[in-house]
PyMOL Python script that loads the backbone (N, CA, C, O; Angstrom):
from pymol import cmd

cmd.read_pdbstr("""\
ATOM      1  N   MET A   1     -41.145 164.287  45.372  1.00  0.00           N
ATOM      2  CA  MET A   1     -41.075 164.490  44.311  1.00  0.00           C
ATOM      3  C   MET A   1     -40.255 165.688  44.200  1.00  0.00           C
ATOM      4  O   MET A   1     -40.232 166.440  43.226  1.00  0.00           O
ATOM      5  N   SER A   2     -39.503 165.819  45.406  1.00  0.00           N
ATOM      6  CA  SER A   2     -38.993 167.267  45.691  1.00  0.00           C
ATOM      7  C   SER A   2     -37.457 166.861  45.784  1.00  0.00           C
ATOM      8  O   SER A   2     -36.675 167.639  46.331  1.00  0.00           O
ATOM      9  N   ASP A   3     -37.025 165.680  45.268  1.00  0.00           N
ATOM     10  CA  ASP A   3     -36.421 164.747  45.902  1.00  0.00           C
ATOM     11  C   ASP A   3     -35.482 164.953  44.115  1.00  0.00           C
ATOM     12  O   ASP A   3     -36.160 164.796  43.099  1.00  0.00           O
ATOM     13  N   GLN A   4     -34.570 165.160  44.042  1.00  0.00           N
ATOM     14  CA  GLN A   4     -33.921 164.904  42.946  1.00  0.00           C
ATOM     15  C   GLN A   4     -33.442 163.469  42.705  1.00  0.00           C
ATOM     16  O   GLN A   4     -33.689 162.998  41.595  1.00  0.00           O
ATOM     17  N   HIS A   5     -32.769 162.687  43.624  1.00  0.00           N
ATOM     18  CA  HIS A   5     -32.873 160.896  43.227  1.00  0.00           C
ATOM     19  C   HIS A   5     -34.611 160.482  43.383  1.00  0.00           C
ATOM     20  O   HIS A   5     -34.868 159.462  44.023  1.00  0.00           O
ATOM     21  N   THR A   6     -35.331 160.987  43.013  1.00  0.00           N
ATOM     22  CA  THR A   6     -37.112 160.426  43.512  1.00  0.00           C
ATOM     23  C   THR A   6     -36.941 161.271  41.736  1.00  0.00           C
ATOM     24  O   THR A   6     -36.627 160.404  40.921  1.00  0.00           O
ATOM     25  N   ILE A   7     -37.081 162.652  41.092  1.00  0.00           N
ATOM     26  CA  ILE A   7     -36.988 162.678  40.264  1.00  0.00           C
ATOM     27  C   ILE A   7     -36.500 162.108  38.867  1.00  0.00           C
ATOM     28  O   ILE A   7     -37.228 162.129  37.875  1.00  0.00           O
ATOM     29  N   GLU A   8     -35.090 161.551  38.866  1.00  0.00           N
ATOM     30  CA  GLU A   8     -34.692 161.044  38.388  1.00  0.00           C
ATOM     31  C   GLU A   8     -35.002 159.790  38.134  1.00  0.00           C
ATOM     32  O   GLU A   8     -35.053 159.251  37.029  1.00  0.00           O
ATOM     33  N   HIS A   9     -35.302 159.125  39.642  1.00  0.00           N
ATOM     34  CA  HIS A   9     -35.079 157.184  39.297  1.00  0.00           C
ATOM     35  C   HIS A   9     -37.062 156.703  39.364  1.00  0.00           C
ATOM     36  O   HIS A   9     -37.599 155.595  39.388  1.00  0.00           O
ATOM     37  N   PHE A  10     -37.625 158.034  39.374  1.00  0.00           N
ATOM     38  CA  PHE A  10     -38.642 156.726  39.512  1.00  0.00           C
ATOM     39  C   PHE A  10     -39.681 156.355  38.427  1.00  0.00           C
ATOM     40  O   PHE A  10     -40.637 155.581  38.485  1.00  0.00           O
ATOM     41  N   ARG A  11     -39.383 156.853  37.782  1.00  0.00           N
ATOM     42  CA  ARG A  11     -39.682 155.425  36.676  1.00  0.00           C
ATOM     43  C   ARG A  11     -39.367 154.338  35.956  1.00  0.00           C
ATOM     44  O   ARG A  11     -39.974 153.692  35.102  1.00  0.00           O
ATOM     45  N   THR A  12     -38.276 154.250  36.468  1.00  0.00           N
ATOM     46  CA  THR A  12     -37.169 152.817  36.284  1.00  0.00           C
ATOM     47  C   THR A  12     -37.467 151.842  37.177  1.00  0.00           C
ATOM     48  O   THR A  12     -37.919 150.701  37.088  1.00  0.00           O
ATOM     49  N   GLU A  13     -36.973 152.831  38.408  1.00  0.00           N
ATOM     50  CA  GLU A  13     -37.805 151.718  39.967  1.00  0.00           C
ATOM     51  C   GLU A  13     -38.672 151.512  40.198  1.00  0.00           C
ATOM     52  O   GLU A  13     -38.715 151.547  41.428  1.00  0.00           O
ATOM     53  N   LEU A  14     -39.982 151.169  39.649  1.00  0.00           N
ATOM     54  CA  LEU A  14     -40.763 150.841  40.833  1.00  0.00           C
ATOM     55  C   LEU A  14     -41.173 149.675  40.859  1.00  0.00           C
ATOM     56  O   LEU A  14     -41.059 149.027  39.818  1.00  0.00           O
ATOM     57  N   TRP A  15     -41.820 148.992  42.132  1.00  0.00           N
ATOM     58  CA  TRP A  15     -40.616 147.271  42.119  1.00  0.00           C
ATOM     59  C   TRP A  15     -42.546 146.686  41.358  1.00  0.00           C
ATOM     60  O   TRP A  15     -43.677 147.100  41.613  1.00  0.00           O
ATOM     61  N   ARG A  16     -42.190 145.945  40.713  1.00  0.00           N
ATOM     62  CA  ARG A  16     -43.456 144.847  40.597  1.00  0.00           C
ATOM     63  C   ARG A  16     -43.693 143.871  40.988  1.00  0.00           C
ATOM     64  O   ARG A  16     -42.664 143.219  40.814  1.00  0.00           O
ATOM     65  N   PRO A  17     -44.568 143.126  41.542  1.00  0.00           N
ATOM     66  CA  PRO A  17     -44.646 141.589  42.345  1.00  0.00           C
ATOM     67  C   PRO A  17     -44.939 140.856  40.828  1.00  0.00           C
ATOM     68  O   PRO A  17     -45.612 141.027  39.811  1.00  0.00           O
ATOM     69  N   VAL A  18     -43.454 139.458  41.710  1.00  0.00           N
ATOM     70  CA  VAL A  18     -43.805 138.479  40.633  1.00  0.00           C
ATOM     71  C   VAL A  18     -45.604 137.582  40.849  1.00  0.00           C
ATOM     72  O   VAL A  18     -46.481 137.375  40.010  1.00  0.00           O
ATOM     73  N   LEU A  19     -45.552 137.315  42.045  1.00  0.00           N
ATOM     74  CA  LEU A  19     -46.191 135.952  41.861  1.00  0.00           C
ATOM     75  C   LEU A  19     -47.791 137.135  42.327  1.00  0.00           C
ATOM     76  O   LEU A  19     -48.921 136.786  41.985  1.00  0.00           O
ATOM     77  N   SER A  20     -47.597 138.164  42.936  1.00  0.00           N
ATOM     78  CA  SER A  20     -48.755 138.083  43.333  1.00  0.00           C
ATOM     79  C   SER A  20     -49.579 140.103  42.532  1.00  0.00           C
ATOM     80  O   SER A  20     -49.063 141.040  41.921  1.00  0.00           O
ATOM     81  N   ASN A  21     -50.385 139.933  42.834  1.00  0.00           N
ATOM     82  CA  ASN A  21     -50.604 140.450  41.439  1.00  0.00           C
ATOM     83  C   ASN A  21     -51.406 141.886  41.787  1.00  0.00           C
ATOM     84  O   ASN A  21     -51.229 142.208  42.962  1.00  0.00           O
ATOM     85  N   ARG A  22     -52.237 142.808  41.038  1.00  0.00           N
ATOM     86  CA  ARG A  22     -52.659 144.135  41.791  1.00  0.00           C
ATOM     87  C   ARG A  22     -53.949 144.355  41.060  1.00  0.00           C
ATOM     88  O   ARG A  22     -54.497 145.456  41.091  1.00  0.00           O
ATOM     89  N   ASP A  23     -54.569 143.090  40.243  1.00  0.00           N
ATOM     90  CA  ASP A  23     -55.604 143.243  39.765  1.00  0.00           C
ATOM     91  C   ASP A  23     -56.880 143.202  40.397  1.00  0.00           C
ATOM     92  O   ASP A  23     -56.871 142.752  41.543  1.00  0.00           O
ATOM     93  N   ASN A  24     -58.035 143.582  39.901  1.00  0.00           N
ATOM     94  CA  ASN A  24     -59.325 143.557  40.781  1.00  0.00           C
ATOM     95  C   ASN A  24     -59.426 141.829  40.733  1.00  0.00           C
ATOM     96  O   ASN A  24     -58.596 141.008  40.342  1.00  0.00           O
ATOM     97  N   ILE A  25     -60.732 141.656  41.273  1.00  0.00           N
ATOM     98  CA  ILE A  25     -60.812 140.024  41.339  1.00  0.00           C
ATOM     99  C   ILE A  25     -61.683 140.089  39.225  1.00  0.00           C
ATOM    100  O   ILE A  25     -61.755 139.159  38.421  1.00  0.00           O
ATOM    101  N   ALA A  26     -62.013 141.132  39.109  1.00  0.00           N
ATOM    102  CA  ALA A  26     -62.885 140.223  37.804  1.00  0.00           C
ATOM    103  C   ALA A  26     -61.620 140.020  36.853  1.00  0.00           C
ATOM    104  O   ALA A  26     -61.542 138.956  36.238  1.00  0.00           O
ATOM    105  N   SER A  27     -60.482 141.128  36.678  1.00  0.00           N
ATOM    106  CA  SER A  27     -59.963 140.589  36.560  1.00  0.00           C
ATOM    107  C   SER A  27     -58.220 138.975  36.901  1.00  0.00           C
ATOM    108  O   SER A  27     -57.553 138.163  36.260  1.00  0.00           O
ATOM    109  N   TRP A  28     -58.346 139.349  37.898  1.00  0.00           N
ATOM    110  CA  TRP A  28     -58.118 138.026  38.533  1.00  0.00           C
ATOM    111  C   TRP A  28     -58.391 136.594  37.458  1.00  0.00           C
ATOM    112  O   TRP A  28     -57.767 135.704  36.880  1.00  0.00           O
ATOM    113  N   LYS A  29     -59.891 137.149  37.692  1.00  0.00           N
ATOM    114  CA  LYS A  29     -60.607 135.487  37.582  1.00  0.00           C
ATOM    115  C   LYS A  29     -61.092 134.805  36.000  1.00  0.00           C
ATOM    116  O   LYS A  29     -61.564 133.726  35.642  1.00  0.00           O
ATOM    117  N   ASP A  30     -60.524 136.593  35.034  1.00  0.00           N
ATOM    118  CA  ASP A  30     -60.064 136.286  33.621  1.00  0.00           C
ATOM    119  C   ASP A  30     -59.165 135.701  33.165  1.00  0.00           C
ATOM    120  O   ASP A  30     -59.288 134.798  32.338  1.00  0.00           O
ATOM    121  N   ARG A  31     -57.721 136.261  33.789  1.00  0.00           N
ATOM    122  CA  ARG A  31     -56.488 135.411  33.672  1.00  0.00           C
ATOM    123  C   ARG A  31     -56.762 133.998  34.536  1.00  0.00           C
ATOM    124  O   ARG A  31     -55.834 133.317  34.100  1.00  0.00           O
ATOM    125  N   GLY A  32     -57.416 133.208  35.420  1.00  0.00           N
ATOM    126  CA  GLY A  32     -57.242 131.607  35.672  1.00  0.00           C
ATOM    127  C   GLY A  32     -57.547 131.917  36.959  1.00  0.00           C
ATOM    128  O   GLY A  32     -58.182 131.031  37.531  1.00  0.00           O
ATOM    129  N   ALA A  33     -57.260 133.051  37.710  1.00  0.00           N
ATOM    130  CA  ALA A  33     -58.053 132.497  39.087  1.00  0.00           C
ATOM    131  C   ALA A  33     -57.120 132.096  39.865  1.00  0.00           C
ATOM    132  O   ALA A  33     -57.365 131.957  41.063  1.00  0.00           O
ATOM    133  N   LYS A  34     -55.775 131.810  39.315  1.00  0.00           N
ATOM    134  CA  LYS A  34     -54.391 131.015  39.601  1.00  0.00           C
ATOM    135  C   LYS A  34     -54.331 131.337  41.355  1.00  0.00           C
ATOM    136  O   LYS A  34     -54.815 132.417  41.693  1.00  0.00           O
ATOM    137  N   THR A  35     -53.797 130.501  42.386  1.00  0.00           N
ATOM    138  CA  THR A  35     -54.368 130.621  43.509  1.00  0.00           C
ATOM    139  C   THR A  35     -52.550 131.133  44.147  1.00  0.00           C
ATOM    140  O   THR A  35     -51.622 130.914  43.369  1.00  0.00           O
ATOM    141  N   MET A  36     -52.292 131.662  45.289  1.00  0.00           N
ATOM    142  CA  MET A  36     -50.573 131.936  45.258  1.00  0.00           C
ATOM    143  C   MET A  36     -50.338 130.256  45.299  1.00  0.00           C
ATOM    144  O   MET A  36     -49.401 130.021  44.536  1.00  0.00           O
ATOM    145  N   LYS A  37     -50.770 129.180  45.821  1.00  0.00           N
ATOM    146  CA  LYS A  37     -50.230 128.059  45.685  1.00  0.00           C
ATOM    147  C   LYS A  37     -50.360 127.828  44.855  1.00  0.00           C
ATOM    148  O   LYS A  37     -49.311 127.405  44.368  1.00  0.00           O
ATOM    149  N   ALA A  38     -51.571 127.815  43.848  1.00  0.00           N
ATOM    150  CA  ALA A  38     -50.596 127.207  42.226  1.00  0.00           C
ATOM    151  C   ALA A  38     -49.316 128.035  41.378  1.00  0.00           C
ATOM    152  O   ALA A  38     -48.789 127.644  40.337  1.00  0.00           O
ATOM    153  N   LYS A  39     -48.973 129.341  42.179  1.00  0.00           N
ATOM    154  CA  LYS A  39     -48.325 130.000  41.481  1.00  0.00           C
ATOM    155  C   LYS A  39     -46.734 129.897  42.011  1.00  0.00           C
ATOM    156  O   LYS A  39     -45.579 130.036  41.609  1.00  0.00           O
ATOM    157  N   LEU A  40     -47.412 129.597  43.046  1.00  0.00           N
ATOM    158  CA  LEU A  40     -45.557 128.873  43.962  1.00  0.00           C
ATOM    159  C   LEU A  40     -45.203 127.996  43.266  1.00  0.00           C
ATOM    160  O   LEU A  40     -44.148 128.106  42.641  1.00  0.00           O
ATOM    161  N   ASN A  41     -46.218 126.545  43.150  1.00  0.00           N
ATOM    162  CA  ASN A  41     -46.020 125.842  42.499  1.00  0.00           C
ATOM    163  C   ASN A  41     -45.111 125.720  40.874  1.00  0.00           C
ATOM    164  O   ASN A  41     -43.929 125.391  40.771  1.00  0.00           O
ATOM    165  N   GLU A  42     -45.839 126.005  39.976  1.00  0.00           N
ATOM    166  CA  GLU A  42     -45.436 126.459  38.886  1.00  0.00           C
ATOM    167  C   GLU A  42     -43.883 127.231  39.173  1.00  0.00           C
ATOM    168  O   GLU A  42     -42.892 126.681  38.693  1.00  0.00           O
ATOM    169  N   LYS A  43     -43.705 128.576  40.005  1.00  0.00           N
ATOM    170  CA  LYS A  43     -42.085 129.187  40.492  1.00  0.00           C
ATOM    171  C   LYS A  43     -41.371 127.865  40.314  1.00  0.00           C
ATOM    172  O   LYS A  43     -40.513 127.639  39.462  1.00  0.00           O
ATOM    173  N   VAL A  44     -41.928 126.837  41.417  1.00  0.00           N
ATOM    174  CA  VAL A  44     -40.487 126.093  42.308  1.00  0.00           C
ATOM    175  C   VAL A  44     -40.489 125.043  41.045  1.00  0.00           C
ATOM    176  O   VAL A  44     -39.354 124.570  40.985  1.00  0.00           O
ATOM    177  N   HIS A  45     -41.339 124.482  39.990  1.00  0.00           N
ATOM    178  CA  HIS A  45     -41.141 123.153  39.186  1.00  0.00           C
ATOM    179  C   HIS A  45     -40.452 124.147  38.093  1.00  0.00           C
ATOM    180  O   HIS A  45     -40.141 123.501  37.093  1.00  0.00           O
ATOM    181  N   ASP A  46     -40.003 126.037  37.953  1.00  0.00           N
ATOM    182  CA  ASP A  46     -39.427 126.160  36.805  1.00  0.00           C
ATOM    183  C   ASP A  46     -38.241 126.519  37.610  1.00  0.00           C
ATOM    184  O   ASP A  46     -37.130 126.718  37.119  1.00  0.00           O
ATOM    185  N   ILE A  47     -38.479 126.580  38.669  1.00  0.00           N
ATOM    186  CA  ILE A  47     -36.385 126.627  39.218  1.00  0.00           C
ATOM    187  C   ILE A  47     -35.724 125.738  38.603  1.00  0.00           C
ATOM    188  O   ILE A  47     -34.693 125.691  37.932  1.00  0.00           O
ATOM    189  N   LEU A  48     -37.118 124.503  39.231  1.00  0.00           N
ATOM    190  CA  LEU A  48     -35.702 123.470  39.307  1.00  0.00           C
ATOM    191  C   LEU A  48     -35.685 122.385  37.953  1.00  0.00           C
ATOM    192  O   LEU A  48     -35.179 121.262  37.973  1.00  0.00           O
ATOM    193  N   GLU A  49     -36.302 122.962  36.904  1.00  0.00           N
ATOM    194  CA  GLU A  49     -36.243 122.822  35.534  1.00  0.00           C
ATOM    195  C   GLU A  49     -35.070 123.272  34.775  1.00  0.00           C
ATOM    196  O   GLU A  49     -34.481 122.677  33.873  1.00  0.00           O
ATOM    197  N   LYS A  50     -34.872 124.220  35.201  1.00  0.00           N
ATOM    198  CA  LYS A  50     -34.390 125.008  34.496  1.00  0.00           C
ATOM    199  C   LYS A  50     -31.920 125.360  35.335  1.00  0.00           C
ATOM    200  O   LYS A  50     -30.740 125.536  35.032  1.00  0.00           O
ATOM    201  N   HIS A  51     -33.140 125.168  36.621  1.00  0.00           N
ATOM    202  CA  HIS A  51     -31.482 125.992  37.455  1.00  0.00           C
ATOM    203  C   HIS A  51     -30.458 125.023  36.887  1.00  0.00           C
ATOM    204  O   HIS A  51     -30.801 123.868  36.635  1.00  0.00           O
ATOM    205  N   GLU A  52     -28.895 125.552  36.620  1.00  0.00           N
ATOM    206  CA  GLU A  52     -27.952 124.627  36.801  1.00  0.00           C
ATOM    207  C   GLU A  52     -26.721 125.125  37.391  1.00  0.00           C
ATOM    208  O   GLU A  52     -25.917 125.983  37.028  1.00  0.00           O
ATOM    209  N   PRO A  53     -26.811 124.119  38.710  1.00  0.00           N
ATOM    210  CA  PRO A  53     -26.014 124.960  38.911  1.00  0.00           C
ATOM    211  C   PRO A  53     -24.713 125.108  38.593  1.00  0.00           C
ATOM    212  O   PRO A  53     -24.357 124.295  37.740  1.00  0.00           O
ATOM    213  N   LYS A  54     -23.519 126.152  39.118  1.00  0.00           N
ATOM    214  CA  LYS A  54     -21.939 126.201  39.139  1.00  0.00           C
ATOM    215  C   LYS A  54     -21.045 125.757  39.755  1.00  0.00           C
ATOM    216  O   LYS A  54     -20.513 126.096  40.812  1.00  0.00           O
ATOM    217  N   GLY A  55     -20.882 124.988  39.080  1.00  0.00           N
ATOM    218  CA  GLY A  55     -19.300 123.639  40.074  1.00  0.00           C
ATOM    219  C   GLY A  55     -18.382 123.714  40.522  1.00  0.00           C
ATOM    220  O   GLY A  55     -17.481 123.451  39.726  1.00  0.00           O
ATOM    221  N   LEU A  56     -18.125 123.904  41.269  1.00  0.00           N
ATOM    222  CA  LEU A  56     -16.716 124.438  42.676  1.00  0.00           C
ATOM    223  C   LEU A  56     -15.658 125.017  41.744  1.00  0.00           C
ATOM    224  O   LEU A  56     -15.682 124.576  40.595  1.00  0.00           O
ATOM    225  N   ASN A  57     -14.613 126.048  42.082  1.00  0.00           N
ATOM    226  CA  ASN A  57     -13.638 126.102  41.714  1.00  0.00           C
ATOM    227  C   ASN A  57     -12.834 124.919  41.756  1.00  0.00           C
ATOM    228  O   ASN A  57     -12.645 124.480  42.891  1.00  0.00           O
ATOM    229  N   PRO A  58     -12.261 124.231  40.718  1.00  0.00           N
ATOM    230  CA  PRO A  58     -11.418 123.386  40.522  1.00  0.00           C
ATOM    231  C   PRO A  58     -10.147 123.842  41.582  1.00  0.00           C
ATOM    232  O   PRO A  58      -9.216 123.087  41.298  1.00  0.00           O
ATOM    233  N   ASP A  59      -9.728 124.755  42.673  1.00  0.00           N
ATOM    234  CA  ASP A  59      -8.746 124.272  43.947  1.00  0.00           C
ATOM    235  C   ASP A  59      -9.917 124.450  44.759  1.00  0.00           C
ATOM    236  O   ASP A  59      -9.325 125.320  45.397  1.00  0.00           O
ATOM    237  N   ILE A  60     -10.569 124.429  45.080  1.00  0.00           N
ATOM    238  CA  ILE A  60     -11.172 123.735  46.404  1.00  0.00           C
ATOM    239  C   ILE A  60     -11.718 121.915  46.172  1.00  0.00           C
ATOM    240  O   ILE A  60     -11.579 121.034  47.020  1.00  0.00           O
ATOM    241  N   THR A  61     -12.287 121.767  44.906  1.00  0.00           N
ATOM    242  CA  THR A  61     -12.220 120.602  44.226  1.00  0.00           C
ATOM    243  C   THR A  61     -11.529 119.149  44.723  1.00  0.00           C
ATOM    244  O   THR A  61     -11.871 117.992  44.971  1.00  0.00           O
ATOM    245  N   ARG A  62      -9.782 120.373  44.691  1.00  0.00           N
ATOM    246  CA  ARG A  62      -8.895 119.324  44.912  1.00  0.00           C
ATOM    247  C   ARG A  62      -8.823 119.593  46.029  1.00  0.00           C
ATOM    248  O   ARG A  62      -8.427 118.453  46.271  1.00  0.00           O
ATOM    249  N   GLU A  63      -8.832 120.040  46.971  1.00  0.00           N
ATOM    250  CA  GLU A  63      -8.690 120.170  48.692  1.00  0.00           C
ATOM    251  C   GLU A  63      -9.920 119.315  49.122  1.00  0.00           C
ATOM    252  O   GLU A  63     -10.017 118.957  50.296  1.00  0.00           O
ATOM    253  N   LEU A  64     -10.593 119.076  48.460  1.00  0.00           N
ATOM    254  CA  LEU A  64     -11.692 118.687  48.764  1.00  0.00           C
ATOM    255  C   LEU A  64     -11.674 116.355  48.481  1.00  0.00           C
ATOM    256  O   LEU A  64     -12.244 115.418  49.039  1.00  0.00           O
ATOM    257  N   GLU A  65     -10.705 116.496  47.369  1.00  0.00           N
ATOM    258  CA  GLU A  65     -10.393 114.746  46.542  1.00  0.00           C
ATOM    259  C   GLU A  65      -8.901 114.404  48.402  1.00  0.00           C
ATOM    260  O   GLU A  65      -8.151 113.551  48.875  1.00  0.00           O
ATOM    261  N   LYS A  66      -9.340 115.628  48.614  1.00  0.00           N
ATOM    262  CA  LYS A  66      -7.408 115.304  49.465  1.00  0.00           C
ATOM    263  C   LYS A  66      -8.384 114.262  51.044  1.00  0.00           C
ATOM    264  O   LYS A  66      -8.014 113.531  51.963  1.00  0.00           O
ATOM    265  N   PHE A  67      -9.149 114.579  50.754  1.00  0.00           N
ATOM    266  CA  PHE A  67     -10.033 114.090  52.370  1.00  0.00           C
ATOM    267  C   PHE A  67     -10.478 112.819  52.229  1.00  0.00           C
ATOM    268  O   PHE A  67     -10.879 112.205  53.218  1.00  0.00           O
ATOM    269  N   GLY A  68     -10.464 112.071  50.575  1.00  0.00           N
ATOM    270  CA  GLY A  68     -10.966 111.172  50.427  1.00  0.00           C
ATOM    271  C   GLY A  68      -9.824 110.778  49.909  1.00  0.00           C
ATOM    272  O   GLY A  68     -10.178 109.959  49.061  1.00  0.00           O
ATOM    273  N   ASP A  69      -8.060 110.881  49.870  1.00  0.00           N
ATOM    274  CA  ASP A  69      -7.473 109.642  49.368  1.00  0.00           C
ATOM    275  C   ASP A  69      -7.180 109.719  51.791  1.00  0.00           C
ATOM    276  O   ASP A  69      -6.358 108.860  52.113  1.00  0.00           O
ATOM    277  N   SER A  70      -7.396 110.042  52.288  1.00  0.00           N
ATOM    278  CA  SER A  70      -6.937 110.034  53.287  1.00  0.00           C
ATOM    279  C   SER A  70      -7.865 108.671  54.414  1.00  0.00           C
ATOM    280  O   SER A  70      -7.513 108.490  55.579  1.00  0.00           O
TER     281      SER A  70
END
""", "prot")
cmd.dss("prot")
cmd.show_as("cartoon", "prot")
cmd.util.cbc("prot")
cmd.orient("prot")
């Protein structure tokens, strides 16, 4: 806490884990006691359902189509 940068940022730069938690075992059980495997499975399915890939740049698409014509 002696560094000015730390003083300016310590309240906003805390990292909170998304999948793991810091609960004690009683709280973890109260929240459903999900295993890491179950959490990861849910996260993967969520990503697969919501992900919308960006299309290729039109210039790249035209270049790739040239290969199909040869």
